[in-house]
TORLO-380983 format. One line per 3 residues: number of its first residue (from 1); for each residue x negated, y, z negated of C-alpha. Coordinates in steps of 0.2 Angstrom, whole numbers, plus 5000, padded with zeros to 4 digits. Example, Ala and Ser with C-alpha at 12.3 -4.5 7.8 and 13.67 -1.06 7.14 Angstrom:
2
1) 4938,4978,4961 | 4932,4995,4964
This chain:
347
1) 4517,5464,4195 | 4529,5462,4183 | 4535,5481,4182
4) 4537,5482,4200 | 4546,5463,4201 | 4558,5471,4189
7) 4559,5485,4200 | 4564,5477,4214 | 4579,5466,4209
10) 4585,5481,4200 | 4585,5490,4219 | 4589,5476,4226
13) 4603,5469,4214 | 4611,5487,4214 | 4612,5487,4234
16) 4621,5469,4234 | 4632,5474,4219 | 4637,5488,4228
19) 4638,5482,4246 | 4651,5465,4236 | 4658,5476,4228
22) 4664,5488,4241 | 4672,5471,4251 | 4677,5466,4233
25) 4688,5482,4227 | 4698,5484,4245 | 4702,5464,4244
28) 4708,5471,4229 | 4718,5481,4234 | 4725,5477,4248
31) 4730,5461,4238 | 4717,5448,4243 | 4712,5433,4233
34) 4694,5433,4226 | 4689,5416,4221 | 4672,5423,4215
37) 4660,5438,4214 | 4642,5434,4218 | 4625,5445,4212
40) 4612,5432,4218 | 4612,5417,4229 | 4608,5398,4223
43) 4611,5389,4204 | 4621,5399,4194 | 4614,5408,4179
46) 4628,5416,4169 | 4647,5415,4173 | 4663,5422,4165
49) 4679,5416,4175 | 4692,5432,4174 | 4709,5430,4178
52) 4708,5423,4197 | 4693,5427,4200 | 4673,5420,4194
55) 4661,5433,4191 | 4643,5425,4193 | 4623,5429,4193
58) 4613,5418,4201 | 4595,5411,4200 | 4590,5420,4215
61) 4588,5438,4216 | 4592,5442,4237 | 4611,5442,4240
64) 4625,5440,4232 | 4645,5435,4237 | 4664,5439,4238
67) 4672,5424,4242 | 4688,5429,4250 | 4705,5416,4251
70) 4706,5414,4268 | 4690,5420,4276 | 4686,5404,4282
73) 4703,5401,4292 | 4710,5388,4282 | 4726,5390,4271
76) 4722,5385,4253 | 4730,5374,4241 | 4740,5383,4232
79) 4738,5403,4237 | 4750,5411,4247 | 4747,5414,4265
82) 4751,5433,4262 | 4735,5431,4248 | 4722,5427,4261
85) 4711,5438,4272 | 4720,5428,4285 | 4736,5433,4279
88) 4732,5452,4282 | 4738,5464,4295 | 4722,5470,4305
91) 4720,5486,4296 | 4718,5479,4280 | 4704,5468,4287
94) 4695,5477,4293 | 4695,5489,4278 | 4688,5474,4267
97) 4676,5471,4278 | 4670,5488,4282 | 4668,5496,4266
100) 4654,5484,4261 | 4643,5494,4274 | 4652,5511,4268
103) 4648,5509,4249 | 4630,5506,4255 | 4631,5521,4264
106) 4641,5530,4252 | 4629,5529,4239 | 4615,5533,4248
109) 4622,5549,4249 | 4628,5552,4234 | 4608,5547,4228
112) 4601,5560,4241 | 4614,5575,4234 | 4606,5570,4217
115) 4590,5572,4223 | 4593,5586,4231 | 4600,5593,4217
118) 4586,5589,4204 | 4570,5587,4214 | 4576,5600,4231
121) 4581,5596,4247 | 4568,5592,4260 | 4569,5606,4275
124) 4571,5592,4291 | 4568,5607,4304 | 4556,5597,4315
127) 4543,5612,4312 | 4525,5610,4311 | 4517,5618,4296
130) 4502,5609,4296 | 4489,5607,4307 | 4473,5600,4304
133) 4456,5611,4308 | 4447,5600,4323 | 4461,5587,4324
136) 4470,5581,4342 | 4485,5592,4340 | 4474,5605,4337
139) 4463,5604,4353 | 4479,5600,4364 | 4486,5617,4358
142) 4498,5612,4345 | 4499,5629,4330 | 4507,5630,4315
145) 4528,5636,4318 | 4530,5626,4333 | 4546,5618,4334
148) 4548,5602,4341 | 4561,5598,4353 | 4556,5581,4361
151) 4542,5568,4362 | 4540,5559,4377 | 4556,5564,4382
154) 4566,5559,4367 | 4575,5574,4360 | 4571,5579,4341
157) 4580,5587,4330 | 4573,5584,4312 | 4557,5578,4306
160) 4562,5559,4305 | 4563,5559,4324 | 4546,5565,4325
163) 4538,5550,4314 | 4550,5540,4322 | 4543,5544,4340
166) 4526,5543,4336 | 4525,5526,4326 | 4535,5520,4342
169) 4521,5529,4355 | 4511,5514,4363 | 4496,5525,4365
172) 4493,5519,4381 | 4491,5537,4386 | 4494,5557,4379
175) 4510,5560,4367 | 4518,5571,4376 | 4528,5586,4363
178) 4539,5597,4370 | 4539,5614,4361 | 4546,5632,4356
181) 4532,5643,4350 | 4537,5656,4336 | 4541,5669,4351
184) 4552,5658,4358 | 4542,5653,4373 | 4545,5633,4377
187) 4529,5624,4380 | 4521,5605,4383 | 4508,5599,4377
190) 4498,5582,4378 | 4490,5576,4365 | 4480,5561,4363
193) 4479,5554,4345 | 4462,5548,4335 | 4462,5528,4334
196) 4456,5525,4318 | 4454,5507,4310 | 4455,5504,4293
199) 4445,5493,4280 | 4459,5478,4284 | 4458,5482,4304
202) 4473,5489,4304 | 4473,5504,4317 | 4481,5517,4313
205) 4483,5535,4327 | 4479,5550,4318 | 4487,5568,4325
208) 4482,5579,4314 | 4502,5586,4309 | 4513,5590,4295
211) 4531,5595,4295 | 4545,5602,4284 | 4542,5616,4273
214) 4548,5620,4256 | 4557,5610,4245 | 4576,5622,4247
217) 4586,5624,4232 | 4606,5625,4226 | 4622,5614,4228
220) 4624,5619,4246 | 4608,5614,4252 | 4607,5598,4244
223) 4626,5594,4249 | 4619,5597,4269 | 4604,5590,4264
226) 4613,5573,4260 | 4622,5572,4280 | 4605,5577,4288
229) 4597,5563,4281 | 4611,5550,4281 | 4616,5554,4301
232) 4593,5556,4303 | 4592,5539,4293 | 4605,5530,4304
235) 4597,5540,4321 | 4583,5529,4314 | 4589,5513,4314
238) 4598,5513,4330 | 4584,5519,4337 | 4573,5504,4328
241) 4585,5489,4334 | 4586,5497,4351 | 4567,5496,4353
244) 4568,5477,4348 | 4578,5472,4363 | 4565,5484,4375
247) 4553,5474,4365 | 4544,5491,4362 | 4547,5483,4345
250) 4542,5465,4341 | 4550,5457,4327 | 4533,5452,4320
253) 4534,5470,4315 | 4548,5469,4304 | 4551,5468,4285
256) 4559,5455,4271 | 4559,5452,4256 | 4540,5453,4253
259) 4537,5467,4261 | 4551,5475,4252 | 4542,5470,4236
262) 4526,5480,4244 | 4535,5496,4248 | 4543,5497,4230
265) 4526,5494,4222 | 4520,5508,4232 | 4535,5519,4230
268) 4534,5517,4209 | 4516,5526,4210 | 4527,5541,4217
271) 4539,5542,4203 | 4557,5543,4200 | 4564,5551,4216
274) 4554,5541,4229 | 4560,5526,4218 | 4579,5534,4222
277) 4573,5537,4239 | 4569,5521,4243 | 4586,5516,4236
280) 4595,5530,4248 | 4585,5522,4262 | 4587,5501,4260
283) 4604,5506,4258 | 4608,5514,4273 | 4599,5500,4284
286) 4609,5486,4275 | 4624,5496,4277 | 4620,5497,4298
289) 4612,5480,4298 | 4627,5474,4290 | 4638,5480,4304
292) 4630,5475,4318 | 4641,5465,4330 | 4634,5448,4327
295) 4638,5433,4320 | 4634,5431,4297 | 4638,5450,4298
298) 4652,5458,4293 | 4650,5466,4309 | 4653,5450,4316
301) 4672,5448,4307 | 4677,5463,4312 | 4673,5461,4330
304) 4682,5446,4330 | 4698,5457,4320 | 4695,5470,4335
307) 4698,5454,4349 | 4711,5452,4336 | 4721,5468,4339
310) 4717,5467,4356 | 4725,5450,4362 | 4737,5451,4351
313) 4732,5435,4340 | 4718,5429,4329 | 4704,5421,4338
316) 4705,5400,4333 | 4703,5399,4315 | 4690,5385,4318
319) 4683,5394,4333 | 4678,5409,4322 | 4671,5396,4309
322) 4657,5387,4321 | 4653,5406,4328 | 4649,5411,4311
325) 4642,5396,4307 | 4630,5398,4318 | 4627,5415,4318
328) 4622,5412,4297 | 4608,5400,4304 | 4599,5408,4318
331) 4600,5421,4300 | 4593,5412,4291 | 4580,5408,4303
334) 4575,5426,4306 | 4574,5428,4288 | 4561,5415,4286
337) 4549,5420,4303 | 4549,5437,4295 | 4546,5434,4278
340) 4529,5421,4284 | 4525,5437,4293 | 4527,5448,4278
343) 4514,5436,4269 | 4502,5434,4281 | 4501,5453,4282
346) 4498,5450,4263 | 4476,5441,4271
């Protein structure tokens, strides 16, 4: 438990540090005054005053912030307008707001490249390399070497696509697999998975398939894997986000800090490579979520920047501040709900 807690704090802390570091770096590059750079939330544990910026470590290891002058849209005494966020050009504001998420994406890509170099790169081609004897997949007619082209009409380009579309299937009817056989023929199969219930009354659906071939080695393979996996994980986020709106995925199926803590413990059993992959996965998730154009996220700020560019003048600071505050309030409610759901899943 203690080791898992330490790993949880290190992984989340690194992701937050990189995210806020992106905001901080581009704020400094564009000449914006930074009041405070904080890792963690709540009461201060440690702090050091720099030439301008206060650097602090706070008690709650979830979240962090980079407090910029003029971020709330108000004039600040003693700080010239040109040193505030509001006093910068549209493109400068955009860079500052985007590169929190941008640094998350870049760090994830570097970690994925490192995994590919050291442990080998996963083959992302959506080819079935295992079919269990007597499984629903075998009975339906699927074979080793089949390349999956689509599932339930959704186009498939990587092994991750297979996993996400199977996970999101409501399983009320057979799953449709369109595959390309090794001889080039394209065939469609209907697979009815086997419903299984474990000791915790959790329901899963068993198909009896496995994807991906042997790990590829070498610099070029790692470089290719870095881009393929990053693109694949981003696609998963788009699919997940879309299914939240259609109602195919419910809020109680999302995970918050408690759920992530459990995942960290599980991945730690698999070794360093698994933990590094988890870091990359969470980094891309954090980057994607922060770019959603919703008040309270970086994407909300970027949306106002785009509106400013279109209309030729900034949105009234008071109005923007109110909208951002409402967004933050709604996000806090969502976080409480997701965390409570995670706790209930433990029992």
